All heavy atoms as a GROMACS GRO file, in nm:
protein
  423
    1MET      N    1   0.084  -0.118   0.000
    1MET     CA    2   0.000   0.000   0.000
    1MET      C    3   0.088   0.124   0.000
    1MET      O    4   0.192   0.126   0.066
    1MET     CB    5  -0.090   0.004   0.124
    1MET     CG    6  -0.195  -0.102   0.131
    1MET     SD    7  -0.294  -0.098   0.283
    1MET     CE    8  -0.400   0.040   0.250
    2SER      N    9   0.043   0.223  -0.069
    2SER     CA   10   0.117   0.349  -0.070
    2SER      C   11   0.092   0.425   0.060
    2SER      O   12  -0.002   0.396   0.134
    2SER     CB   13   0.073   0.435  -0.190
    2SER     OG   14  -0.058   0.483  -0.169
    3GLU      N   15   0.175   0.524   0.087
    3GLU     CA   16   0.157   0.607   0.206
    3GLU      C   17   0.020   0.676   0.203
    3GLU      O   18  -0.046   0.688   0.306
    3GLU     CB   19   0.269   0.711   0.215
    3GLU     CG   20   0.405   0.653   0.251
    3GLU     CD   21   0.408   0.597   0.392
    3GLU    OE1   22   0.346   0.656   0.483
    3GLU    OE2   23   0.472   0.491   0.410
    4GLU      N   24  -0.020   0.719   0.085
    4GLU     CA   25  -0.151   0.785   0.072
    4GLU      C   26  -0.264   0.687   0.102
    4GLU      O   27  -0.361   0.723   0.170
    4GLU     CB   28  -0.168   0.841  -0.069
    4GLU     CG   29  -0.298   0.916  -0.087
    4GLU     CD   30  -0.314   0.975  -0.227
    4GLU    OE1   31  -0.216   0.978  -0.304
    4GLU    OE2   32  -0.426   1.017  -0.257
    5ASP      N   33  -0.251   0.563   0.055
    5ASP     CA   34  -0.353   0.461   0.084
    5ASP      C   35  -0.362   0.434   0.233
    5ASP      O   36  -0.471   0.421   0.290
    5ASP     CB   37  -0.321   0.330   0.011
    5ASP     CG   38  -0.339   0.339  -0.139
    5ASP    OD1   39  -0.412   0.429  -0.186
    5ASP    OD2   40  -0.278   0.256  -0.210
    6ILE      N   41  -0.247   0.426   0.298
    6ILE     CA   42  -0.244   0.401   0.443
    6ILE      C   43  -0.308   0.518   0.516
    6ILE      O   44  -0.389   0.500   0.608
    6ILE     CB   45  -0.100   0.376   0.492
    6ILE    CG1   46  -0.048   0.244   0.434
    6ILE    CG2   47  -0.094   0.375   0.645
    6ILE    CD1   48   0.099   0.220   0.454
    7HIS      N   49  -0.274   0.639   0.476
    7HIS     CA   50  -0.332   0.758   0.538
    7HIS      C   51  -0.484   0.759   0.521
    7HIS      O   52  -0.558   0.785   0.618
    7HIS     CB   53  -0.271   0.885   0.477
    7HIS     CG   54  -0.328   1.011   0.534
    7HIS    ND1   55  -0.436   1.076   0.477
    7HIS    CD2   56  -0.295   1.082   0.644
    7HIS    CE1   57  -0.465   1.182   0.549
    7HIS    NE2   58  -0.382   1.188   0.651
    8ASP      N   59  -0.531   0.730   0.401
    8ASP     CA   60  -0.676   0.728   0.375
    8ASP      C   61  -0.745   0.621   0.458
    8ASP      O   62  -0.854   0.643   0.511
    8ASP     CB   63  -0.703   0.705   0.226
    8ASP     CG   64  -0.664   0.824   0.140
    8ASP    OD1   65  -0.640   0.934   0.194
    8ASP    OD2   66  -0.655   0.805   0.017
    9LEU      N   67  -0.683   0.505   0.472
    9LEU     CA   68  -0.739   0.397   0.552
    9LEU      C   69  -0.750   0.438   0.698
    9LEU      O   70  -0.853   0.418   0.762
    9LEU     CB   71  -0.654   0.270   0.538
    9LEU     CG   72  -0.696   0.151   0.622
    9LEU    CD1   73  -0.836   0.104   0.585
    9LEU    CD2   74  -0.596   0.037   0.606
   10MET      N   75  -0.644   0.499   0.751
   10MET     CA   76  -0.645   0.542   0.891
   10MET      C   77  -0.751   0.650   0.913
   10MET      O   78  -0.818   0.651   1.016
   10MET     CB   79  -0.507   0.593   0.932
   10MET     CG   80  -0.398   0.487   0.925
   10MET     SD   81  -0.433   0.345   1.030
   10MET     CE   82  -0.373   0.406   1.184
   11GLU      N   83  -0.768   0.740   0.819
   11GLU     CA   84  -0.871   0.843   0.829
   11GLU      C   85  -1.010   0.779   0.829
   11GLU      O   86  -1.097   0.820   0.906
   11GLU     CB   87  -0.859   0.942   0.713
   11GLU     CG   88  -0.743   1.037   0.724
   11GLU     CD   89  -0.760   1.136   0.838
   11GLU    OE1   90  -0.871   1.186   0.858
   11GLU    OE2   91  -0.660   1.160   0.909
   12ASN      N   92  -1.029   0.680   0.743
   12ASN     CA   93  -1.158   0.611   0.736
   12ASN      C   94  -1.187   0.540   0.867
   12ASN      O   95  -1.298   0.548   0.920
   12ASN     CB   96  -1.159   0.512   0.619
   12ASN     CG   97  -1.294   0.447   0.600
   12ASN    OD1   98  -1.358   0.409   0.696
   12ASN    ND2   99  -1.334   0.432   0.476
   13ILE      N  100  -1.088   0.470   0.920
   13ILE     CA  101  -1.107   0.399   1.047
   13ILE      C  102  -1.140   0.498   1.157
   13ILE      O  103  -1.231   0.476   1.237
   13ILE     CB  104  -0.982   0.316   1.081
   13ILE    CG1  105  -0.967   0.199   0.983
   13ILE    CG2  106  -0.990   0.264   1.225
   13ILE    CD1  107  -0.835   0.125   0.994
   14SER      N  108  -1.066   0.607   1.163
   14SER     CA  109  -1.089   0.708   1.266
   14SER      C  110  -1.228   0.769   1.257
   14SER      O  111  -1.295   0.790   1.358
   14SER     CB  112  -0.984   0.820   1.257
   14SER     OG  113  -0.857   0.770   1.286
   15SER      N  114  -1.273   0.797   1.136
   15SER     CA  115  -1.403   0.863   1.119
   15SER      C  116  -1.521   0.769   1.144
   15SER      O  117  -1.630   0.814   1.176
   15SER     CB  118  -1.414   0.925   0.980
   15SER     OG  119  -1.418   0.825   0.881
   16THR      N  120  -1.501   0.639   1.131
   16THR     CA  121  -1.610   0.544   1.152
   16THR      C  122  -1.606   0.477   1.289
   16THR      O  123  -1.700   0.409   1.327
   16THR     CB  124  -1.610   0.436   1.042
   16THR    OG1  125  -1.485   0.366   1.045
   16THR    CG2  126  -1.633   0.496   0.906
   17SER      N  127  -1.498   0.496   1.363
   17SER     CA  128  -1.484   0.436   1.495
   17SER      C  129  -1.570   0.511   1.596
   17SER      O  130  -1.577   0.634   1.594
   17SER     CB  131  -1.337   0.441   1.539
   17SER     OG  132  -1.326   0.404   1.675
   18SER      N  133  -1.631   0.438   1.687
   18SER     CA  134  -1.715   0.503   1.788
   18SER      C  135  -1.632   0.584   1.888
   18SER      O  136  -1.686   0.671   1.955
   18SER     CB  137  -1.801   0.401   1.860
   18SER     OG  138  -1.720   0.308   1.929
   19ILE      N  139  -1.501   0.558   1.896
   19ILE     CA  140  -1.416   0.638   1.984
   19ILE      C  141  -1.347   0.751   1.907
   19ILE      O  142  -1.275   0.831   1.964
   19ILE     CB  143  -1.311   0.553   2.060
   19ILE    CG1  144  -1.214   0.484   1.965
   19ILE    CG2  145  -1.379   0.455   2.152
   19ILE    CD1  146  -1.096   0.417   2.034
   20GLY      N  147  -1.368   0.756   1.777
   20GLY     CA  148  -1.317   0.866   1.696
   20GLY      C  149  -1.170   0.861   1.662
   20GLY      O  150  -1.113   0.960   1.618
   21ARG      N  151  -1.110   0.746   1.682
   21ARG     CA  152  -0.968   0.730   1.652
   21ARG      C  153  -0.934   0.583   1.640
   21ARG      O  154  -1.016   0.497   1.669
   21ARG     CB  155  -0.881   0.795   1.758
   21ARG     CG  156  -0.898   0.734   1.897
   21ARG     CD  157  -0.812   0.804   2.000
   21ARG     NE  158  -0.836   0.755   2.133
   21ARG     CZ  159  -0.782   0.644   2.184
   21ARG    NH1  160  -0.701   0.569   2.112
   21ARG    NH2  161  -0.808   0.606   2.307
   22VAL      N  162  -0.812   0.556   1.598
   22VAL     CA  163  -0.762   0.420   1.586
   22VAL      C  164  -0.721   0.371   1.726
   22VAL      O  165  -0.663   0.447   1.804
   22VAL     CB  166  -0.642   0.414   1.489
   22VAL    CG1  167  -0.582   0.276   1.483
   22VAL    CG2  168  -0.684   0.462   1.350
   23VAL      N  169  -0.751   0.247   1.757
   23VAL     CA  170  -0.709   0.188   1.884
   23VAL      C  171  -0.557   0.181   1.887
   23VAL      O  172  -0.493   0.138   1.791
   23VAL     CB  173  -0.772   0.047   1.902
   23VAL    CG1  174  -0.719  -0.021   2.026
   23VAL    CG2  175  -0.923   0.055   1.906
   24GLN      N  176  -0.500   0.222   2.000
   24GLN     CA  177  -0.355   0.226   2.018
   24GLN      C  178  -0.310   0.113   2.111
   24GLN      O  179  -0.388   0.061   2.190
   24GLN     CB  180  -0.314   0.361   2.079
   24GLN     CG  181  -0.351   0.480   1.993
   24GLN     CD  182  -0.276   0.481   1.862
   24GLN    OE1  183  -0.155   0.462   1.858
   24GLN    NE2  184  -0.348   0.504   1.754
   25PRO      N  185  -0.180   0.077   2.104
   25PRO     CA  186  -0.128  -0.025   2.196
   25PRO      C  187  -0.151   0.011   2.343
   25PRO      O  188  -0.176  -0.078   2.425
   25PRO     CB  189   0.021  -0.029   2.163
   25PRO     CG  190   0.029   0.013   2.021
   25PRO     CD  191  -0.079   0.117   2.005
   26THR      N  192  -0.148   0.139   2.375
   26THR     CA  193  -0.172   0.181   2.514
   26THR      C  194  -0.316   0.156   2.557
   26THR      O  195  -0.346   0.150   2.676
   26THR     CB  196  -0.137   0.329   2.535
   26THR    OG1  197  -0.207   0.407   2.438
   26THR    CG2  198   0.012   0.353   2.522
   27ASP      N  199  -0.407   0.143   2.460
   27ASP     CA  200  -0.545   0.107   2.491
   27ASP      C  201  -0.557  -0.042   2.521
   27ASP      O  202  -0.642  -0.084   2.600
   27ASP     CB  203  -0.638   0.138   2.372
   27ASP     CG  204  -0.641   0.285   2.335
   27ASP    OD1  205  -0.646   0.369   2.426
   27ASP    OD2  206  -0.638   0.315   2.213
   28ILE      N  207  -0.476  -0.121   2.456
   28ILE     CA  208  -0.485  -0.267   2.465
   28ILE      C  209  -0.407  -0.322   2.584
   28ILE      O  210  -0.448  -0.421   2.645
   28ILE     CB  211  -0.438  -0.331   2.333
   28ILE    CG1  212  -0.533  -0.287   2.221
   28ILE    CG2  213  -0.432  -0.482   2.343
   28ILE    CD1  214  -0.491  -0.328   2.084
   29ALA      N  215  -0.297  -0.258   2.620
   29ALA     CA  216  -0.211  -0.309   2.727
   29ALA      C  217  -0.285  -0.336   2.859
   29ALA      O  218  -0.266  -0.442   2.918
   29ALA     CB  219  -0.093  -0.215   2.749
   30PRO      N  220  -0.370  -0.245   2.908
   30PRO     CA  221  -0.441  -0.275   3.034
   30PRO      C  222  -0.535  -0.394   3.022
   30PRO      O  223  -0.557  -0.466   3.119
   30PRO     CB  224  -0.520  -0.146   3.062
   30PRO     CG  225  -0.456  -0.040   2.981
   30PRO     CD  226  -0.396  -0.109   2.862
   31ILE      N  227  -0.589  -0.415   2.903
   31ILE     CA  228  -0.680  -0.529   2.884
   31ILE      C  229  -0.601  -0.659   2.888
   31ILE      O  230  -0.643  -0.757   2.949
   31ILE     CB  231  -0.758  -0.512   2.752
   31ILE    CG1  232  -0.844  -0.386   2.762
   31ILE    CG2  233  -0.841  -0.635   2.722
   31ILE    CD1  234  -0.891  -0.333   2.630
   32VAL      N  235  -0.485  -0.659   2.824
   32VAL     CA  236  -0.399  -0.778   2.827
   32VAL      C  237  -0.354  -0.805   2.970
   32VAL      O  238  -0.357  -0.920   3.016
   32VAL     CB  239  -0.277  -0.760   2.733
   32VAL    CG1  240  -0.178  -0.873   2.752
   32VAL    CG2  241  -0.322  -0.750   2.589
   33GLU      N  242  -0.318  -0.699   3.041
   33GLU     CA  243  -0.278  -0.714   3.182
   33GLU      C  244  -0.390  -0.777   3.264
   33GLU      O  245  -0.367  -0.868   3.343
   33GLU     CB  246  -0.239  -0.578   3.240
   33GLU     CG  247  -0.194  -0.584   3.383
   33GLU     CD  248  -0.158  -0.448   3.439
   33GLU    OE1  249  -0.192  -0.345   3.379
   33GLU    OE2  250  -0.095  -0.446   3.546
   34PHE      N  251  -0.512  -0.730   3.243
   34PHE     CA  252  -0.627  -0.786   3.313
   34PHE      C  253  -0.647  -0.934   3.278
   34PHE      O  254  -0.667  -1.018   3.365
   34PHE     CB  255  -0.754  -0.707   3.280
   34PHE     CG  256  -0.879  -0.774   3.324
   34PHE    CD1  257  -0.915  -0.777   3.458
   34PHE    CD2  258  -0.962  -0.838   3.232
   34PHE    CE1  259  -1.031  -0.841   3.500
   34PHE    CE2  260  -1.078  -0.901   3.272
   34PHE     CZ  261  -1.113  -0.903   3.406
   35LEU      N  262  -0.640  -0.965   3.148
   35LEU     CA  263  -0.664  -1.103   3.104
   35LEU      C  264  -0.558  -1.199   3.157
   35LEU      O  265  -0.586  -1.317   3.176
   35LEU     CB  266  -0.672  -1.109   2.952
   35LEU     CG  267  -0.794  -1.042   2.890
   35LEU    CD1  268  -0.781  -1.037   2.739
   35LEU    CD2  269  -0.922  -1.112   2.932
   36LEU      N  270  -0.438  -1.148   3.180
   36LEU     CA  271  -0.330  -1.232   3.234
   36LEU      C  272  -0.336  -1.244   3.386
   36LEU      O  273  -0.265  -1.325   3.444
   36LEU     CB  274  -0.194  -1.178   3.191
   36LEU     CG  275  -0.164  -1.188   3.042
   36LEU    CD1  276  -0.036  -1.113   3.010
   36LEU    CD2  277  -0.156  -1.332   2.997
   37SER      N  278  -0.421  -1.165   3.449
   37SER     CA  279  -0.429  -1.165   3.594
   37SER      C  280  -0.534  -1.266   3.644
   37SER      O  281  -0.614  -1.317   3.567
   37SER     CB  282  -0.465  -1.026   3.645
   37SER     OG  283  -0.602  -0.999   3.625
   38ASP      N  284  -0.530  -1.288   3.775
   38ASP     CA  285  -0.629  -1.376   3.837
   38ASP      C  286  -0.770  -1.316   3.833
   38ASP      O  287  -0.869  -1.387   3.850
   38ASP     CB  288  -0.591  -1.405   3.981
   38ASP     CG  289  -0.471  -1.497   3.992
   38ASP    OD1  290  -0.440  -1.567   3.894
   38ASP    OD2  291  -0.406  -1.499   4.099
   39LYS      N  292  -0.780  -1.186   3.809
   39LYS     CA  293  -0.911  -1.120   3.804
   39LYS      C  294  -0.995  -1.166   3.686
   39LYS      O  295  -1.116  -1.148   3.684
   39LYS     CB  296  -0.894  -0.969   3.799
   39LYS     CG  297  -0.830  -0.912   3.924
   39LYS     CD  298  -0.807  -0.764   3.908
   39LYS     CE  299  -0.737  -0.709   4.030
   39LYS     NZ  300  -0.707  -0.566   4.015
   40SER      N  301  -0.932  -1.225   3.588
   40SER     CA  302  -1.006  -1.267   3.468
   40SER      C  303  -1.043  -1.415   3.469
   40SER      O  304  -1.090  -1.468   3.368
   40SER     CB  305  -0.924  -1.237   3.343
   40SER     OG  306  -0.810  -1.323   3.337
   41LEU      N  307  -1.025  -1.481   3.581
   41LEU     CA  308  -1.048  -1.626   3.587
   41LEU      C  309  -1.191  -1.666   3.548
   41LEU      O  310  -1.212  -1.775   3.497
   41LEU     CB  311  -1.015  -1.679   3.726
   41LEU     CG  312  -0.866  -1.679   3.762
   41LEU    CD1  313  -0.846  -1.727   3.905
   41LEU    CD2  314  -0.786  -1.763   3.665
   42VAL      N  315  -1.287  -1.580   3.572
   42VAL     CA  316  -1.427  -1.615   3.539
   42VAL      C  317  -1.455  -1.601   3.389
   42VAL      O  318  -1.564  -1.636   3.344
   42VAL     CB  319  -1.527  -1.529   3.619
   42VAL    CG1  320  -1.513  -1.555   3.766
   42VAL    CG2  321  -1.511  -1.382   3.587
   43LEU      N  322  -1.360  -1.555   3.311
   43LEU     CA  323  -1.381  -1.536   3.168
   43LEU      C  324  -1.330  -1.654   3.085
   43LEU      O  325  -1.300  -1.638   2.968
   43LEU     CB  326  -1.310  -1.408   3.121
   43LEU     CG  327  -1.359  -1.278   3.182
   43LEU    CD1  328  -1.274  -1.162   3.133
   43LEU    CD2  329  -1.505  -1.255   3.146
   44LYS      N  330  -1.324  -1.769   3.141
   44LYS     CA  331  -1.278  -1.886   3.067
   44LYS      C  332  -1.364  -1.908   2.943
   44LYS      O  333  -1.486  -1.898   2.947
   44LYS     CB  334  -1.282  -2.012   3.154
   44LYS     CG  335  -1.189  -2.005   3.274
   44LYS     CD  336  -1.045  -2.005   3.230
   44LYS     CE  337  -0.954  -2.007   3.350
   44LYS     NZ  338  -0.824  -1.958   3.326
   45ASN      N  339  -1.299  -1.937   2.832
   45ASN     CA  340  -1.366  -1.964   2.705
   45ASN      C  341  -1.454  -1.848   2.658
   45ASN      O  342  -1.556  -1.870   2.593
   45ASN     CB  343  -1.448  -2.093   2.713
   45ASN     CG  344  -1.362  -2.213   2.742
   45ASN    OD1  345  -1.253  -2.226   2.687
   45ASN    ND2  346  -1.408  -2.298   2.831
   46ASP      N  347  -1.414  -1.727   2.690
   46ASP     CA  348  -1.488  -1.610   2.647
   46ASP      C  349  -1.406  -1.534   2.544
   46ASP      O  350  -1.284  -1.543   2.541
   46ASP     CB  351  -1.516  -1.519   2.767
   46ASP     CG  352  -1.623  -1.416   2.738
   46ASP    OD1  353  -1.695  -1.429   2.638
   46ASP    OD2  354  -1.635  -1.321   2.818
   47LYS      N  355  -1.473  -1.461   2.459
   47LYS     CA  356  -1.406  -1.382   2.356
   47LYS      C  357  -1.414  -1.235   2.397
   47LYS      O  358  -1.520  -1.184   2.431
   47LYS     CB  359  -1.476  -1.400   2.222
   47LYS     CG  360  -1.418  -1.321   2.110
   47LYS     CD  361  -1.479  -1.344   1.973
   47LYS     CE  362  -1.619  -1.389   1.970
   47LYS     NZ  363  -1.680  -1.394   1.838
   48THR      N  364  -1.299  -1.168   2.394
   48THR     CA  365  -1.293  -1.027   2.426
   48THR      C  366  -1.250  -0.952   2.299
   48THR      O  367  -1.141  -0.974   2.247
   48THR     CB  368  -1.192  -1.001   2.540
   48THR    OG1  369  -1.228  -1.078   2.653
   48THR    CG2  370  -1.187  -0.855   2.576
   49ILE      N  371  -1.338  -0.866   2.252
   49ILE     CA  372  -1.309  -0.789   2.131
   49ILE      C  373  -1.265  -0.649   2.172
   49ILE      O  374  -1.338  -0.579   2.242
   49ILE     CB  375  -1.433  -0.782   2.040
   49ILE    CG1  376  -1.475  -0.923   1.999
   49ILE    CG2  377  -1.404  -0.694   1.918
   49ILE    CD1  378  -1.605  -0.930   1.926
   50VAL      N  379  -1.146  -0.612   2.131
   50VAL     CA  380  -1.090  -0.482   2.164
   50VAL      C  381  -1.071  -0.405   2.034
   50VAL      O  382  -0.968  -0.414   1.970
   50VAL     CB  383  -0.955  -0.497   2.240
   50VAL    CG1  384  -0.902  -0.361   2.281
   50VAL    CG2  385  -0.969  -0.589   2.358
   51ASP      N  386  -1.176  -0.333   1.995
   51ASP     CA  387  -1.170  -0.262   1.868
   51ASP      C  388  -1.232  -0.123   1.874
   51ASP      O  389  -1.269  -0.066   1.773
   51ASP     CB  390  -1.234  -0.344   1.757
   51ASP     CG  391  -1.383  -0.366   1.777
   51ASP    OD1  392  -1.438  -0.315   1.876
   51ASP    OD2  393  -1.444  -0.434   1.693
   52GLY      N  394  -1.243  -0.069   1.995
   52GLY     CA  395  -1.297   0.066   2.008
   52GLY      C  396  -1.444   0.078   1.976
   52GLY      O  397  -1.493   0.185   1.945
   53GLY      N  398  -1.516  -0.031   1.981
   53GLY     CA  399  -1.659  -0.028   1.955
   53GLY      C  400  -1.698  -0.046   1.810
   53GLY      O  401  -1.814  -0.029   1.773
   54THR      N  402  -1.601  -0.080   1.725
   54THR     CA  403  -1.632  -0.101   1.583
   54THR      C  404  -1.725  -0.219   1.565
   54THR      O  405  -1.820  -0.214   1.486
   54THR     CB  406  -1.503  -0.121   1.502
   54THR    OG1  407  -1.420  -0.006   1.519
   54THR    CG2  408  -1.532  -0.138   1.356
   55THR      N  409  -1.700  -0.326   1.638
   55THR     CA  410  -1.784  -0.445   1.634
   55THR      C  411  -1.889  -0.431   1.743
   55THR      O  412  -1.857  -0.423   1.860
   55THR     CB  413  -1.701  -0.572   1.660
   55THR    OG1  414  -1.595  -0.576   1.567
   55THR    CG2  415  -1.786  -0.696   1.648
   56LEU      N  416  -2.014  -0.424   1.704
   56LEU     CA  417  -2.121  -0.411   1.802
   56LEU      C  418  -2.209  -0.532   1.801
   56LEU      O  419  -2.227  -0.601   1.711
   56LEU     CB  420  -2.206  -0.287   1.773
   56LEU     CG  421  -2.130  -0.155   1.781
   56LEU    CD1  422  -2.223  -0.040   1.741
   56LEU    CD2  423  -2.078  -0.131   1.920
   0.00000   0.00000   0.00000
């Protein structure tokens, strides 16, 4: 993909995302930390979608 294509894709994602931007690694890190902790033990065989509300 060209730089322009990547830029256009990121703009599209940002404009259609319910949080108004692309999900960043800093958004995902606390979720991973939680899932690796004992606090997530009740979530066995569960799916966690981290996409800023894109999937509803």
